[in-house]
C-alpha positions in Angstrom: 0.0 0.0 0.0 1.5 3.3 -1.1 0.8 5.6 1.9 1.9 8.7 -0.1 5.0 7.1 -1.7 5.4 7.8 -5.4 5.2 4.4 -7.0 4.6 3.7 -10.7 1.3 2.1 -11.6 3.1 -1.2 -12.4 4.8 -1.2 -9.0 1.6 -0.4 -7.2 0.0 -3.4 -8.9 2.9 -5.6 -7.9 2.7 -4.4 -4.3 -1.0 -4.9 -4.2 -0.7 -8.4 -5.6 2.0 -9.4 -3.1 0.0 -8.0 -0.2 -3.1 -9.9 -1.3 -1.2 -13.2 -1.5 0.4 -12.7 1.9 -3.0 -11.8 3.4 -4.7 -14.9 2.0 -1.8 -17.2 3.2 -1.9 -15.7 6.7 -5.7 -15.9 7.0 -5.6 -19.6 5.7 -3.1 -20.4 8.4 -5.3 -18.6 11.0 -8.4 -20.5 9.9 -6.7 -23.8 11.0 -4.4 -22.5 13.7 -6.0 -19.6 15.5 -6.5 -21.3 18.8 -3.2 -23.1 18.8 -1.3 -19.8 18.0 -3.1 -18.0 20.8 -2.5 -20.8 23.3 1.2 -20.7 22.4 1.7 -16.9 22.5 -0.6 -15.7 25.3 1.2 -14.2 28.3 -1.1 -12.2 30.5 1.9 -10.9 32.4 3.6 -9.3 29.4 4.8 -5.8 30.2 5.5 -5.1 26.5 2.0 -6.2 25.6 0.5 -4.1 28.4 2.5 -1.0 27.2 1.3 -1.5 23.7 -2.3 -2.0 24.9 -2.1 1.2 27.0 -0.6 3.6 24.5 -0.9 1.8 21.1 -4.0 3.4 19.6 -2.5 6.9 19.5 -2.6 7.3 15.6 -6.4 7.4 15.5 -6.6 10.3 18.0 -3.5 12.2 17.0 -4.4 12.2 13.3 -7.7 13.8 14.1 -6.1 16.2 16.6 -3.4 17.1 14.0 -6.1 17.8 11.4 -7.8 20.0 13.9 -4.6 22.0 14.4 -4.1 22.3 10.7 -7.7 23.6 10.3 -7.0 26.2 13.1 -3.8 27.4 11.4 -5.4 27.5 8.0 -8.3 29.6 9.3 -5.8 32.0 11.0 -3.2 32.3 8.3 -4.3 30.5 5.2 -6.3 31.5 2.1 -9.6 31.3 3.9 -12.7 33.6 3.6 -13.4 35.6 6.7 -16.9 34.2 7.0 -15.5 30.7 7.0 -12.4 31.4 9.1 -14.2 31.7 12.5 -16.2 28.5 12.4 -13.3 26.6 10.9 -11.0 27.8 13.7 -13.5 26.9 16.4 -14.2 23.5 14.8 -10.5 22.7 14.5 -9.9 23.7 18.1 -12.9 21.6 19.2 -11.7 18.5 17.2 -8.2 18.8 18.6 -9.3 19.2 22.1 -11.9 16.4 21.9 -9.5 13.9 20.4 -6.8 14.7 22.8 -9.2 14.1 25.6 -10.4 10.8 24.1 -6.8 9.6 23.9 -6.0 10.7 27.5 -9.1 8.9 28.7 -8.0 5.7 27.0 -4.4 5.5 28.1 -5.2 6.6 31.6 -8.0 4.0 31.7 -5.6 1.2 30.7 -2.9 2.5 33.0 -5.2 2.5 36.0 -6.3 -1.0 35.3 -2.7 -2.2 35.0 -1.8 -0.5 38.2 -4.8 -2.0 40.0 -3.9 -5.5 38.7 -0.4 -5.1 40.0 -1.7 -4.0 43.4 -4.1 -7.0 43.5 -1.5 -9.5 42.3 -3.5 -10.3 39.1 -2.2 -10.5 35.5 -1.1 -7.0 34.5 -2.4 -7.3 30.9 -5.9 -8.1 31.9 -6.9 -4.5 31.7 -9.7 -2.3 30.2 -10.0 1.4 29.4 -12.4 2.4 32.1 -10.5 5.0 34.1 -10.6 5.1 37.9 -8.5 8.3 38.2 -10.1 11.4 39.7 -11.7 13.8 37.3 -9.2 16.5 38.2 -6.3 14.3 37.4 -7.7 13.4 34.0 -8.3 17.1 33.2 -4.8 18.1 34.2 -3.2 15.4 32.1 -5.5 16.2 29.2 -4.7 20.0 29.2 -0.9 19.3 29.6 -1.0 16.9 26.7 -3.0 19.3 24.6 -0.7 22.2 25.3 2.4 20.2 24.5 0.8 18.8 21.3 -0.3 22.2 20.2 3.1 23.8 20.7 4.8 21.0 18.7 2.3 21.2 15.8 2.3 25.0 15.6 6.1 25.0 15.7 6.0 22.7 12.7 3.5 24.9 10.9 4.9 28.3 11.7 7.0 28.8 8.6 4.6 27.1 6.1 3.5 29.3 3.2 -0.2 29.9 2.3 0.1 27.5 -0.5 1.5 24.8 1.8 -1.2 25.4 4.4 -3.8 25.0 1.7 -2.3 21.7 0.6 -2.1 20.5 4.2 -5.7 21.5 4.7 -6.8 19.3 1.8 -4.6 16.4 3.1 -6.1 16.9 6.6 -9.7 16.5 5.2 -8.6 13.3 3.3 -6.8 11.9 6.4 -9.8 12.6 8.6 -12.1 10.8 6.2 -9.7 7.9 6.1 -9.6 7.5 9.8 -13.4 7.9 10.1 -14.0 5.3 7.4 -11.6 2.8 9.0 -13.2 3.3 12.4 -16.7 2.8 11.1 -15.8 -0.3 9.1 -13.9 -1.8 12.1 -16.7 -1.1 14.6 -19.4 -2.5 12.2 -17.6 -5.7 11.6 -16.9 -6.1 15.4 -20.6 -6.0 16.1 -21.6 -8.2 13.2 -19.0 -10.9 13.8 -19.7 -11.2 17.6 -16.5 -13.2 18.1 -15.3 -14.1 21.6 -11.8 -12.9 22.5 -9.2 -15.4 23.6 -9.4 -14.3 27.3 -13.2 -14.7 27.2 -13.1 -18.4 26.3 -13.9 -20.9 29.1 -11.7 -23.9 29.8 -13.3 -26.0 27.2 -13.0 -23.4 24.4 -16.6 -24.1 23.5 -17.2 -20.4 22.5 -14.4 -20.4 19.9 -15.4 -19.9 16.3 -13.2 -19.6 13.3 -12.8 -16.2 11.7 -15.3 -17.0 8.8 -18.1 -17.6 11.3 -20.5 -14.6 11.7 -22.1 -14.9 15.1 -24.2 -11.7 15.0 -24.5 -9.0 17.6 -23.9 -10.6 21.0 -21.6 -8.1 22.8 -18.3 -9.9 21.9 -16.0 -7.9 19.7 -12.8 -9.7 18.9 -12.9 -9.7 15.1 -11.3 -7.5 13.7 -8.8 -5.8 16.0 -9.4 -2.2 16.9 -5.8 -1.6 18.2 -4.3 -3.1 15.0 -6.6 -0.8 12.9 -5.5 2.2 14.9 -1.8 1.3 14.7 -1.9 0.6 11.0 -3.3 4.1 10.5 0.1 5.4 11.5 0.9 5.1 7.8 -1.3 8.1 7.2 1.3 10.3 9.0 3.5 9.8 5.9 1.1 12.0 3.9 2.1 15.0 6.0 5.9 14.9 5.7 8.3 15.9 3.0 9.3 13.6 0.2 12.7 12.6 1.7 11.0 11.5 4.9 7.9 9.8 3.4 9.4 6.4 2.9 10.7 6.2 6.5 7.3 7.2 7.9 5.6 4.7 5.6 7.8 1.8 6.6 7.6 3.0 10.2 3.8 2.9 10.1 3.8 -0.7 8.7 6.3 -1.8 11.4 4.2 -0.2 14.1 1.0 -1.8 12.9 2.7 -5.3 13.0 4.2 -4.7 16.4 0.8 -3.7 17.9 -0.9 -6.6 16.1 1.5 -9.2 17.7 1.1 -7.5 21.1 -2.7 -8.0 20.9 -2.3 -11.7 20.4 0.2 -12.0 23.2 -2.1 -10.3 25.8 -5.0 -12.6 24.7 -7.1 -9.7 23.4 -7.3 -11.1 19.9 -6.7 -14.1 17.7 -4.1 -14.1 14.9 -6.9 -13.8 12.3 -8.3 -10.7 14.1 -5.1 -8.7 13.8 -4.2 -10.0 10.3 -7.6 -9.1 8.8 -7.6 -5.7 10.5 -4.1 -4.9 9.3 -4.7 -5.7 5.7 -8.2 -4.2 5.6 -6.9 -0.9 7.1 -4.0 -0.9 4.6 -6.5 -1.4 1.8 -8.6 1.6 3.0 -5.4 3.7 3.1 -4.5 2.5 -0.4 -7.8 3.6 -1.8 -7.8 7.0 -0.1 -4.2 7.5 -1.1 -5.3 7.0 -4.7 -8.0 9.6 -4.3 -5.4 11.9 -2.8 -3.2 11.6 -6.0 -6.3 12.5 -8.1 -7.6 15.4 -6.0 -4.5 17.0 -4.4 -1.7 18.6 -6.3 1.8 17.2 -5.4 0.2 14.6 -3.0 
């Protein structure tokens, strides 16, 4: 998947074909070996898995927050009509604040659960994102996070020309749509598939179903993996950097997606098929939106 890298049409076809073959092979392996793979890799005491679980979904929130910051700057300094500038600035600020708050809520929730597990002598990785911290603590961490993030992004944008800001505004719209679409697809499939997570299985594994089985809405949401989807979206950051850095960000996004995917299997939150399907589905969405970007945005 291209992620903003300038590949010829022939090379894109080759990359797409190779990715499709790898996906089919891995999902075939998962169809027969999901349970065995999970039983082999699960470690509910994994510190690495817990760290990835706590902080790993940042791309979803930070892409939205970054797009909000770009909207603010474009409204303030870009080629924007005065009537539009005010609502756009307020909307960008609200988006950046809200998504920063959502991310802080999530990682503090997982952090609190991990700390509670340590205190009670239970497995550290058996955590959820329901925060138990005081509201004042959450607000202080949120505002500190938002201020630091804003300073970093605005420092990056301060010397951008009007033309560059206009280009980034277009990319921000495309990136926001990409993240939103990936989220909606992932959440819809989670509800529809109704698959039990590995740690939800009882001793007899009677609840286990292969990844092709659609169980319907039942409250269980293992397939596909949300963390893997979020992590794979890290590729989208490559759209915002200069050409000489784009390849590094693209490869870094792939590596990050794979690392988080493996960590989800290790902590027993997902089966191998859950993370495999999520990775390639998200990459496909990025590939499609990347193609739209090349058609609609100059020098994308």
